[in-house]
N, CA, C and O atoms as a printed pandas DataFrame, in Angstrom:
     atom_number atom_name residue_name chain_id  residue_number  x_coord  y_coord  z_coord
0              1         N          MET        A               1   -6.163   -2.364   18.016
1              2        CA          MET        A               1   -6.763   -3.161   18.959
2              3         C          MET        A               1   -6.662   -2.846   20.109
3              4         O          MET        A               1   -5.608   -2.422   20.582
4              5         N          THR        A               2   -7.897   -3.016   20.872
5              6        CA          THR        A               2   -7.949   -2.654   22.469
6              7         C          THR        A               2   -9.132   -3.836   22.996
7              8         O          THR        A               2   -9.671   -4.616   22.211
8              9         N          GLY        A               3   -9.349   -3.803   24.159
9             10        CA          GLY        A               3  -10.054   -4.439   24.966
10            11         C          GLY        A               3  -11.400   -3.789   25.173
11            12         O          GLY        A               3  -12.278   -4.418   25.764
12            13         N          SER        A               4  -11.631   -2.477   24.689
13            14        CA          SER        A               4  -12.614   -1.922   24.886
14            15         C          SER        A               4  -13.469   -1.603   23.445
15            16         O          SER        A               4  -12.895   -1.051   22.506
16            17         N          PRO        A               5  -14.723   -1.959   23.376
17            18        CA          PRO        A               5  -15.577   -1.511   22.153
18            19         C          PRO        A               5  -15.733    0.032   22.036
19            20         O          PRO        A               5  -15.721    0.576   20.932
20            21         N          ASP        A               6  -15.883    0.752   23.233
21            22        CA          ASP        A               6  -15.827    1.909   23.357
22            23         C          ASP        A               6  -14.682    2.847   22.714
23            24         O          ASP        A               6  -14.799    3.808   21.954
24            25         N          VAL        A               7  -13.599    2.278   23.242
25            26        CA          VAL        A               7  -12.241    2.990   22.803
26            27         C          VAL        A               7  -12.067    2.808   21.410
27            28         O          VAL        A               7  -11.545    3.684   20.719
28            29         N          ALA        A               8  -12.499    1.646   20.913
29            30        CA          ALA        A               8  -12.190    1.255   19.246
30            31         C          ALA        A               8  -13.357    2.170   18.472
31            32         O          ALA        A               8  -13.146    2.582   17.331
32            33         N          ILE        A               9  -14.473    2.428   19.103
33            34        CA          ILE        A               9  -15.363    3.240   18.188
34            35         C          ILE        A               9  -14.913    4.826   18.421
35            36         O          ILE        A               9  -15.312    5.692   17.643
36            37         N          GLN        A              10  -14.071    5.132   19.524
37            38        CA          GLN        A              10  -13.640    6.662   19.613
38            39         C          GLN        A              10  -12.540    6.776   18.506
39            40         O          GLN        A              10  -12.395    7.742   17.757
40            41         N          ASP        A              11  -11.826    5.690   18.525
41            42        CA          ASP        A              11  -10.424    5.820   17.538
42            43         C          ASP        A              11  -10.769    5.720   15.976
43            44         O          ASP        A              11  -10.040    6.201   15.108
44            45         N          VAL        A              12  -12.002    5.017   15.714
45            46        CA          VAL        A              12  -12.413    4.757   14.235
46            47         C          VAL        A              12  -13.101    6.338   14.094
47            48         O          VAL        A              12  -12.941    6.867   12.994
48            49         N          GLY        A              13  -13.712    6.972   14.940
49            50        CA          GLY        A              13  -14.276    7.942   14.719
50            51         C          GLY        A              13  -13.278    9.070   14.444
51            52         O          GLY        A              13  -13.477    9.885   13.543
52            53         N          TRP        A              14  -12.233    9.100   15.213
53            54        CA          TRP        A              14  -11.022   10.058   15.044
54            55         C          TRP        A              14  -10.469    9.727   13.781
55            56         O          TRP        A              14  -10.143   10.703   13.106
56            57         N          ALA        A              15  -10.276    8.611   13.283
57            58        CA          ALA        A              15   -9.578    8.429   11.971
58            59         C          ALA        A              15  -10.457    8.807   10.754
59            60         O          ALA        A              15  -10.007    9.237    9.692
60            61         N          LEU        A              16  -11.773    8.593   11.036
61            62        CA          LEU        A              16  -12.420    8.909    9.934
62            63         C          LEU        A              16  -12.746   10.489    9.913
63            64         O          LEU        A              16  -13.072   10.943    8.817
64            65         N          ALA        A              17  -12.693   11.355   10.984
65            66        CA          ALA        A              17  -12.811   12.498   11.107
66            67         C          ALA        A              17  -11.808   13.299   10.163
67            68         O          ALA        A              17  -11.907   14.494    9.883
68            69         N          VAL        A              18  -10.929   12.511    9.772
69            70        CA          VAL        A              18   -9.639   13.585    9.189
70            71         C          VAL        A              18   -9.461   12.542    7.893
71            72         O          VAL        A              18   -8.648   12.865    7.028
72            73         N          ALA        A              19  -10.037   11.584    7.782
73            74        CA          ALA        A              19  -10.014   10.924    6.421
74            75         C          ALA        A              19  -10.927   11.533    5.204
75            76         O          ALA        A              19  -11.770   12.413    5.378
76            77         N          GLU        A              20  -10.596   10.867    3.830
77            78        CA          GLU        A              20  -11.251   11.409    2.772
78            79         C          GLU        A              20  -12.740   11.006    2.880
79            80         O          GLU        A              20  -13.150   10.016    3.486
80            81         N          PRO        A              21  -13.456   11.862    2.245
81            82        CA          PRO        A              21  -14.874   11.496    1.924
82            83         C          PRO        A              21  -15.173   10.351    1.464
83            84         O          PRO        A              21  -14.538    9.985    0.475
84            85         N          SER        A              22  -16.117    9.526    1.974
85            86        CA          SER        A              22  -16.504    8.188    1.346
86            87         C          SER        A              22  -15.482    7.069    2.243
87            88         O          SER        A              22  -15.791    5.905    1.984
88            89         N          ALA        A              23  -14.599    7.168    3.010
89            90        CA          ALA        A              23  -13.882    6.425    3.782
90            91         C          ALA        A              23  -14.643    5.592    4.779
91            92         O          ALA        A              23  -15.503    6.200    5.416
92            93         N          SER        A              24  -14.495    4.391    5.013
93            94        CA          SER        A              24  -15.355    3.606    6.106
94            95         C          SER        A              24  -14.610    3.226    7.143
95            96         O          SER        A              24  -13.435    3.593    7.105
96            97         N          GLY        A              25  -15.088    2.360    8.400
97            98        CA          GLY        A              25  -14.442    1.646    9.005
98            99         C          GLY        A              25  -15.403    0.756    9.842
99           100         O          GLY        A              25  -16.625    0.903    9.857
100          101         N          THR        A              26  -14.711   -0.186   10.535
101          102        CA          THR        A              26  -15.843   -1.294   11.184
102          103         C          THR        A              26  -15.159   -1.671   12.348
103          104         O          THR        A              26  -13.970   -1.987   12.338
104          105         N          VAL        A              27  -15.915   -1.648   13.427
105          106        CA          VAL        A              27  -15.390   -2.305   14.738
106          107         C          VAL        A              27  -15.941   -3.432   14.784
107          108         O          VAL        A              27  -17.113   -3.643   14.472
108          109         N          ARG        A              28  -14.982   -4.425   15.259
109          110        CA          ARG        A              28  -15.426   -6.027   15.305
110          111         C          ARG        A              28  -14.997   -6.663   16.527
111          112         O          ARG        A              28  -13.906   -6.303   16.969
112          113         N          ARG        A              29  -15.611   -7.490   17.120
113          114        CA          ARG        A              29  -15.305   -8.200   18.226
114          115         C          ARG        A              29  -14.500   -9.348   17.857
115          116         O          ARG        A              29  -15.141  -10.053   17.078
116          117         N          VAL        A              30  -13.391   -9.798   18.100
117          118        CA          VAL        A              30  -12.544  -10.951   17.643
118          119         C          VAL        A              30  -11.990  -11.625   18.691
119          120         O          VAL        A              30  -11.592  -10.955   19.643
120          121         N          GLY        A              31  -11.864  -13.015   18.719
121          122        CA          GLY        A              31  -11.276  -13.875   19.750
122          123         C          GLY        A              31   -9.919  -14.735   19.072
123          124         O          GLY        A              31   -9.777  -14.753   17.849
124          125         N          LEU        A              32   -9.190  -15.262   19.755
125          126        CA          LEU        A              32   -8.209  -16.087   19.279
126          127         C          LEU        A              32   -8.881  -17.263   18.499
127          128         O          LEU        A              32   -9.986  -17.706   18.811
128          129         N          SER        A              33   -8.108  -17.748   17.432
129          130        CA          SER        A              33   -8.829  -19.180   16.934
130          131         C          SER        A              33   -9.088  -20.316   17.802
131          132         O          SER        A              33   -8.154  -20.668   18.522
132          133         N          PRO        A              34  -10.113  -20.913   17.861
133          134        CA          PRO        A              34  -10.327  -22.165   18.724
134          135         C          PRO        A              34   -9.130  -23.445   18.130
135          136         O          PRO        A              34   -8.758  -24.441   18.752
136          137         N          LEU        A              35   -8.773  -23.059   16.918
137          138        CA          LEU        A              35   -8.089  -24.259   16.456
138          139         C          LEU        A              35   -6.660  -24.214   16.932
139          140         O          LEU        A              35   -5.832  -25.056   16.585
140          141         N          GLY        A              36   -6.431  -23.343   17.629
141          142        CA          GLY        A              36   -4.820  -23.150   18.162
142          143         C          GLY        A              36   -3.985  -22.617   17.267
143          144         O          GLY        A              36   -2.770  -22.657   17.459
144          145         N          ARG        A              37   -4.556  -22.011   16.104
145          146        CA          ARG        A              37   -3.695  -21.075   15.225
146          147         C          ARG        A              37   -3.462  -19.780   15.957
147          148         O          ARG        A              37   -4.253  -19.362   16.802
148          149         N          PRO        A              38   -2.090  -19.007   15.528
149          150        CA          PRO        A              38   -1.935  -17.767   15.928
150          151         C          PRO        A              38   -2.502  -16.627   15.418
151          152         O          PRO        A              38   -1.886  -15.581   15.213
152          153         N          GLU        A              39   -3.949  -16.860   15.161
153          154        CA          GLU        A              39   -4.703  -15.781   14.426
154          155         C          GLU        A              39   -5.769  -15.447   15.272
155          156         O          GLU        A              39   -5.986  -16.003   16.349
156          157         N          TYR        A              40   -6.599  -14.316   14.668
157          158        CA          TYR        A              40   -8.002  -13.729   15.453
158          159         C          TYR        A              40   -8.949  -14.089   14.467
159          160         O          TYR        A              40   -8.574  -14.109   13.295
160          161         N          VAL        A              41  -10.204  -14.399   14.774
161          162        CA          VAL        A              41  -11.199  -14.827   14.164
162          163         C          VAL        A              41  -12.674  -13.724   14.588
163          164         O          VAL        A              41  -12.938  -13.355   15.733
164          165         N          ASP        A              42  -13.371  -13.411   13.490
165          166        CA          ASP        A              42  -14.502  -12.391   13.776
166          167         C          ASP        A              42  -15.435  -13.189   14.513
167          168         O          ASP        A              42  -15.576  -14.361   14.164
168          169         N          ILE        A              43  -16.196  -12.671   15.624
169          170        CA          ILE        A              43  -17.022  -13.089   16.462
170          171         C          ILE        A              43  -18.211  -12.310   16.126
171          172         O          ILE        A              43  -19.244  -12.955   15.942
172          173         N          GLU        A              44  -18.256  -10.928   16.002
173          174        CA          GLU        A              44  -19.316  -10.135   15.639
174          175         C          GLU        A              44  -18.954   -8.534   15.130
175          176         O          GLU        A              44  -17.911   -7.974   15.467
176          177         N          ARG        A              45  -19.838   -7.996   14.394
177          178        CA          ARG        A              45  -19.575   -6.575   14.175
178          179         C          ARG        A              45  -20.088   -5.729   15.405
179          180         O          ARG        A              45  -21.166   -5.972   15.948
180          181         N          VAL        A              46  -19.382   -4.887   15.738
181          182        CA          VAL        A              46  -19.879   -4.053   16.953
182          183         C          VAL        A              46  -20.535   -2.638   16.424
183          184         O          VAL        A              46  -21.543   -2.221   16.996
184          185         N          ALA        A              47  -19.990   -1.941   15.389
185          186        CA          ALA        A              47  -20.207   -0.820   14.467
186          187         C          ALA        A              47  -19.697   -0.541   13.263
187          188         O          ALA        A              47  -18.604   -1.021   12.964
188          189         N          GLU        A              48  -20.271    0.135   12.525
189          190        CA          GLU        A              48  -19.828    0.585   11.392
190          191         C          GLU        A              48  -19.872    1.904   11.022
191          192         O          GLU        A              48  -20.964    2.365   11.356
192          193         N          ALA        A              49  -19.227    2.665   10.521
193          194        CA          ALA        A              49  -19.158    4.039   10.339
194          195         C          ALA        A              49  -18.316    4.481    8.743
195          196         O          ALA        A              49  -17.281    4.018    8.265
196          197         N          ARG        A              50  -19.214    5.508    8.237
197          198        CA          ARG        A              50  -18.612    6.040    6.806
198          199         C          ARG        A              50  -18.445    7.360    6.920
199          200         O          ARG        A              50  -19.065    7.927    7.819
200          201         N          LYS        A              51  -17.703    8.025    6.166
201          202        CA          LYS        A              51  -17.489    9.541    6.141
202          203         C          LYS        A              51  -18.574    9.918    5.084
203          204         O          LYS        A              51  -18.535    9.346    3.994
204          205         N          ASP        A              52  -19.423   10.733    5.309
205          206        CA          ASP        A              52  -20.409   11.617    4.467
206          207         C          ASP        A              52  -20.316   13.132    4.436
207          208         O          ASP        A              52  -20.887   13.963    5.142
208          209         N          GLY        A              53  -19.417   13.290    3.399
209          210        CA          GLY        A              53  -18.930   14.720    3.464
210          211         C          GLY        A              53  -17.953   15.031    4.544
211          212         O          GLY        A              53  -16.869   14.463    4.678
212          213         N          THR        A              54  -18.440   16.017    5.336
213          214        CA          THR        A              54  -17.788   16.156    6.558
214          215         C          THR        A              54  -18.096   15.542    7.947
215          216         O          THR        A              54  -17.424   15.785    8.949
216          217         N          SER        A              55  -19.307   14.625    7.909
217          218        CA          SER        A              55  -19.911   14.194    8.954
218          219         C          SER        A              55  -19.473   12.698    8.933
219          220         O          SER        A              55  -19.239   12.114    7.875
220          221         N          VAL        A              56  -19.369   12.082   10.218
221          222        CA          VAL        A              56  -19.192   10.407   10.298
222          223         C          VAL        A              56  -20.560   10.051   10.751
223          224         O          VAL        A              56  -21.203   10.609   11.641
224          225         N          VAL        A              57  -20.919    9.033   10.006
225          226        CA          VAL        A              57  -22.212    8.546   10.157
226          227         C          VAL        A              57  -21.898    7.046   10.750
227          228         O          VAL        A              57  -21.076    6.247   10.300
228          229         N          TRP        A              58  -22.932    6.842   12.093
229          230        CA          TRP        A              58  -22.592    5.506   12.347
230          231         C          TRP        A              58  -23.491    4.423   12.306
231          232         O          TRP        A              58  -24.628    4.855   12.118
232          233         N          ARG        A              59  -23.466    3.512   12.378
233          234        CA          ARG        A              59  -24.587    2.093   12.576
234          235         C          ARG        A              59  -24.110    1.424   13.632
235          236         O          ARG        A              59  -22.994    0.906   13.603
236          237         N          LEU        A              60  -24.919    1.364   14.695
237          238        CA          LEU        A              60  -24.115    0.378   15.711
238          239         C          LEU        A              60  -25.165   -0.930   15.771
239          240         O          LEU        A              60  -26.379   -0.833   15.594
240          241         N          ARG        A              61  -24.562   -1.972   16.012
241          242        CA          ARG        A              61  -25.256   -3.177   15.896
242          243         C          ARG        A              61  -26.075   -3.637   17.388
243          244         O          ARG        A              61  -26.729   -4.679   17.438
């Protein structure tokens, strides 16, 4: 978890670079539950990536 989408994208990219082929990752913007529960809720997807052979392929939102 980080406050910067750019840092999160970089971290996911590094993780996928050393992952097995067909691994995937998603960067999401989250916030605290508006119901006062101690949990995060999805706000939006920022980016998705998958490992395609030796390359990481990104789809930015």
